[in-house]
C-alpha positions as protocol buffer text, in pm:
chain_id: "A"
residue {
  index: 1
  type: MET
  ca { x: 1062 y: 143 z: -2035 }
}
residue {
  index: 2
  type: SER
  ca { x: 1015 y: 96 z: -1662 }
}
residue {
  index: 3
  type: TYR
  ca { x: 1271 y: 168 z: -1392 }
}
residue {
  index: 4
  type: VAL
  ca { x: 1364 y: -73 z: -1111 }
}
residue {
  index: 5
  type: ASP
  ca { x: 1519 y: -30 z: -768 }
}
residue {
  index: 6
  type: GLY
  ca { x: 1679 y: -353 z: -652 }
}
residue {
  index: 7
  type: PHE
  ca { x: 1821 y: -442 z: -312 }
}
residue {
  index: 8
  type: VAL
  ca { x: 1979 y: -733 z: -133 }
}
residue {
  index: 9
  type: VAL
  ca { x: 1990 y: -777 z: 245 }
}
residue {
  index: 10
  type: PRO
  ca { x: 2094 y: -1050 z: 491 }
}
residue {
  index: 11
  type: VAL
  ca { x: 1816 y: -1136 z: 737 }
}
residue {
  index: 12
  type: PRO
  ca { x: 1854 y: -1364 z: 1040 }
}
residue {
  index: 13
  type: HIS
  ca { x: 1632 y: -1673 z: 1010 }
}
residue {
  index: 14
  type: GLY
  ca { x: 1479 y: -1590 z: 1348 }
}
residue {
  index: 15
  type: LYS
  ca { x: 1374 y: -1245 z: 1227 }
}
residue {
  index: 16
  type: LEU
  ca { x: 1214 y: -1338 z: 894 }
}
residue {
  index: 17
  type: ALA
  ca { x: 859 y: -1303 z: 1030 }
}
residue {
  index: 18
  type: GLU
  ca { x: 941 y: -955 z: 1160 }
}
residue {
  index: 19
  type: TYR
  ca { x: 1106 y: -866 z: 829 }
}
residue {
  index: 20
  type: ARG
  ca { x: 801 y: -993 z: 637 }
}
residue {
  index: 21
  type: LYS
  ca { x: 574 y: -770 z: 847 }
}
residue {
  index: 22
  type: ILE
  ca { x: 791 y: -465 z: 772 }
}
residue {
  index: 23
  type: ALA
  ca { x: 813 y: -560 z: 403 }
}
residue {
  index: 24
  type: ARG
  ca { x: 434 y: -582 z: 376 }
}
residue {
  index: 25
  type: MET
  ca { x: 398 y: -234 z: 525 }
}
residue {
  index: 26
  type: ALA
  ca { x: 678 y: -93 z: 308 }
}
residue {
  index: 27
  type: GLY
  ca { x: 525 y: -248 z: -2 }
}
residue {
  index: 28
  type: LYS
  ca { x: 188 y: -94 z: 78 }
}
residue {
  index: 29
  type: VAL
  ca { x: 347 y: 247 z: 126 }
}
residue {
  index: 30
  type: TRP
  ca { x: 541 y: 226 z: -203 }
}
residue {
  index: 31
  type: ARG
  ca { x: 232 y: 108 z: -390 }
}
residue {
  index: 32
  type: ASP
  ca { x: 15 y: 378 z: -227 }
}
residue {
  index: 33
  type: HIS
  ca { x: 258 y: 638 z: -362 }
}
residue {
  index: 34
  type: GLY
  ca { x: 259 y: 498 z: -715 }
}
residue {
  index: 35
  type: ALA
  ca { x: 509 y: 212 z: -746 }
}
residue {
  index: 36
  type: LEU
  ca { x: 386 y: -39 z: -1003 }
}
residue {
  index: 37
  type: GLU
  ca { x: 517 y: -347 z: -825 }
}
residue {
  index: 38
  type: TYR
  ca { x: 691 y: -433 z: -497 }
}
residue {
  index: 39
  type: VAL
  ca { x: 849 y: -778 z: -458 }
}
residue {
  index: 40
  type: GLU
  ca { x: 1048 y: -935 z: -172 }
}
residue {
  index: 41
  type: THR
  ca { x: 1199 y: -1281 z: -221 }
}
residue {
  index: 42
  type: VAL
  ca { x: 1394 y: -1509 z: 11 }
}
residue {
  index: 43
  type: ALA
  ca { x: 1687 y: -1721 z: -108 }
}
residue {
  index: 44
  type: ASP
  ca { x: 1606 y: -2082 z: -186 }
}
residue {
  index: 45
  type: ASP
  ca { x: 1888 y: -2194 z: -416 }
}
residue {
  index: 46
  type: VAL
  ca { x: 2175 y: -1952 z: -352 }
}
residue {
  index: 47
  type: LYS
  ca { x: 2525 y: -2085 z: -296 }
}
residue {
  index: 48
  type: PRO
  ca { x: 2858 y: -1912 z: -236 }
}
residue {
  index: 49
  type: GLY
  ca { x: 3054 y: -1869 z: -557 }
}
residue {
  index: 50
  type: LYS
  ca { x: 3426 y: -1888 z: -630 }
}
residue {
  index: 51
  type: LEU
  ca { x: 3464 y: -1513 z: -683 }
}
residue {
  index: 52
  type: THR
  ca { x: 3133 y: -1355 z: -587 }
}
residue {
  index: 53
  type: SER
  ca { x: 2774 y: -1441 z: -502 }
}
residue {
  index: 54
  type: PHE
  ca { x: 2475 y: -1315 z: -307 }
}
residue {
  index: 55
  type: PRO
  ca { x: 2602 y: -1474 z: 20 }
}
residue {
  index: 56
  type: GLN
  ca { x: 2948 y: -1326 z: -27 }
}
residue {
  index: 57
  type: ALA
  ca { x: 2815 y: -983 z: -124 }
}
residue {
  index: 58
  type: VAL
  ca { x: 2630 y: -946 z: 208 }
}
residue {
  index: 59
  type: LYS
  ca { x: 2889 y: -1137 z: 415 }
}
residue {
  index: 60
  type: LEU
  ca { x: 2618 y: -1387 z: 504 }
}
residue {
  index: 61
  type: LYS
  ca { x: 2642 y: -1545 z: 848 }
}
residue {
  index: 62
  type: PRO
  ca { x: 2537 y: -1908 z: 916 }
}
residue {
  index: 63
  type: ASP
  ca { x: 2211 y: -1803 z: 1086 }
}
residue {
  index: 64
  type: GLU
  ca { x: 2103 y: -1569 z: 802 }
}
residue {
  index: 65
  type: VAL
  ca { x: 1931 y: -1590 z: 465 }
}
residue {
  index: 66
  type: VAL
  ca { x: 1957 y: -1356 z: 165 }
}
residue {
  index: 67
  type: VAL
  ca { x: 1652 y: -1147 z: 72 }
}
residue {
  index: 68
  type: PHE
  ca { x: 1647 y: -1012 z: -285 }
}
residue {
  index: 69
  type: SER
  ca { x: 1388 y: -747 z: -361 }
}
residue {
  index: 70
  type: TRP
  ca { x: 1281 y: -500 z: -624 }
}
residue {
  index: 71
  type: ILE
  ca { x: 1038 y: -216 z: -682 }
}
residue {
  index: 72
  type: VAL
  ca { x: 912 y: -130 z: -1030 }
}
residue {
  index: 73
  type: TYR
  ca { x: 827 y: 224 z: -1140 }
}
residue {
  index: 74
  type: LYS
  ca { x: 700 y: 377 z: -1462 }
}
residue {
  index: 75
  type: SER
  ca { x: 1023 y: 576 z: -1502 }
}
residue {
  index: 76
  type: ARG
  ca { x: 1328 y: 709 z: -1317 }
}
residue {
  index: 77
  type: ARG
  ca { x: 1143 y: 1037 z: -1277 }
}
residue {
  index: 78
  type: ASP
  ca { x: 851 y: 856 z: -1112 }
}
residue {
  index: 79
  type: ARG
  ca { x: 1093 y: 663 z: -891 }
}
residue {
  index: 80
  type: ASP
  ca { x: 1256 y: 982 z: -767 }
}
residue {
  index: 81
  type: ARG
  ca { x: 917 y: 1142 z: -697 }
}
residue {
  index: 82
  type: ILE
  ca { x: 775 y: 831 z: -527 }
}
residue {
  index: 83
  type: ASN
  ca { x: 1084 y: 774 z: -312 }
}
residue {
  index: 84
  type: LYS
  ca { x: 1064 y: 1131 z: -178 }
}
residue {
  index: 85
  type: LEU
  ca { x: 703 y: 1068 z: -77 }
}
residue {
  index: 86
  type: VAL
  ca { x: 787 y: 729 z: 74 }
}
residue {
  index: 87
  type: MET
  ca { x: 1076 y: 868 z: 281 }
}
residue {
  index: 88
  type: ALA
  ca { x: 843 y: 1135 z: 422 }
}
residue {
  index: 89
  type: ASP
  ca { x: 558 y: 892 z: 493 }
}
residue {
  index: 90
  type: PRO
  ca { x: 496 y: 863 z: 870 }
}
residue {
  index: 91
  type: ARG
  ca { x: 403 y: 495 z: 835 }
}
residue {
  index: 92
  type: LEU
  ca { x: 770 y: 418 z: 769 }
}
residue {
  index: 93
  type: ALA
  ca { x: 928 y: 655 z: 1021 }
}
residue {
  index: 94
  type: ALA
  ca { x: 975 y: 393 z: 1293 }
}
residue {
  index: 95
  type: MET
  ca { x: 1119 y: 145 z: 1042 }
}
residue {
  index: 96
  type: MET
  ca { x: 1387 y: 387 z: 924 }
}
residue {
  index: 97
  type: ASP
  ca { x: 1584 y: 368 z: 1251 }
}
residue {
  index: 98
  type: PRO
  ca { x: 1873 y: 125 z: 1183 }
}
residue {
  index: 99
  type: LYS
  ca { x: 1860 y: 10 z: 1548 }
}
residue {
  index: 100
  type: SER
  ca { x: 1503 y: -118 z: 1506 }
}
residue {
  index: 101
  type: MET
  ca { x: 1559 y: -300 z: 1174 }
}
residue {
  index: 102
  type: PRO
  ca { x: 1552 y: -683 z: 1187 }
}
residue {
  index: 103
  type: PHE
  ca { x: 1873 y: -702 z: 980 }
}
residue {
  index: 104
  type: ASP
  ca { x: 2218 y: -543 z: 953 }
}
residue {
  index: 105
  type: ALA
  ca { x: 2158 y: -249 z: 718 }
}
residue {
  index: 106
  type: ARG
  ca { x: 2534 y: -194 z: 682 }
}
residue {
  index: 107
  type: ARG
  ca { x: 2553 y: -512 z: 473 }
}
residue {
  index: 108
  type: MET
  ca { x: 2257 y: -421 z: 251 }
}
residue {
  index: 109
  type: PHE
  ca { x: 2323 y: -307 z: -105 }
}
residue {
  index: 110
  type: TRP
  ca { x: 2092 y: -150 z: -361 }
}
residue {
  index: 111
  type: GLY
  ca { x: 2074 y: 43 z: -684 }
}
residue {
  index: 112
  type: GLY
  ca { x: 1849 y: 181 z: -956 }
}
residue {
  index: 113
  type: PHE
  ca { x: 1829 y: 13 z: -1298 }
}
residue {
  index: 114
  type: LYS
  ca { x: 1697 y: 108 z: -1640 }
}
residue {
  index: 115
  type: THR
  ca { x: 1500 y: -172 z: -1801 }
}
residue {
  index: 116
  type: MET
  ca { x: 1693 y: -311 z: -2098 }
}
residue {
  index: 117
  type: VAL
  ca { x: 1471 y: -603 z: -2206 }
}
residue {
  index: 118
  type: ARG
  ca { x: 1118 y: -685 z: -2100 }
}
residue {
  index: 119
  type: LEU
  ca { x: 935 y: -981 z: -2251 }
}
């Protein structure tokens, strides 16, 4: 079964175009190094919940939108190998500086997931 890295980040509405540009480059880099799929989505129907939700998880501000993304790999082993290559790729070096990111990376969350069901 495949392995998935998922992440959620708050992005200011005014910086979505900049974020999209970075996401396109990042996706190309991940795919060039062997990721099977790279997907970035922007919230369309996401409301605060009573206990928890995407907006609450990232402490969403009024001028921001939630971006939910995932990267698919053949396996956890492939993910670990690919991520090492990606982190060393010079095309992403400038994007790795938290000061130059078009979002607050401190409110981003992510994790790796084993596929349980795939239809």
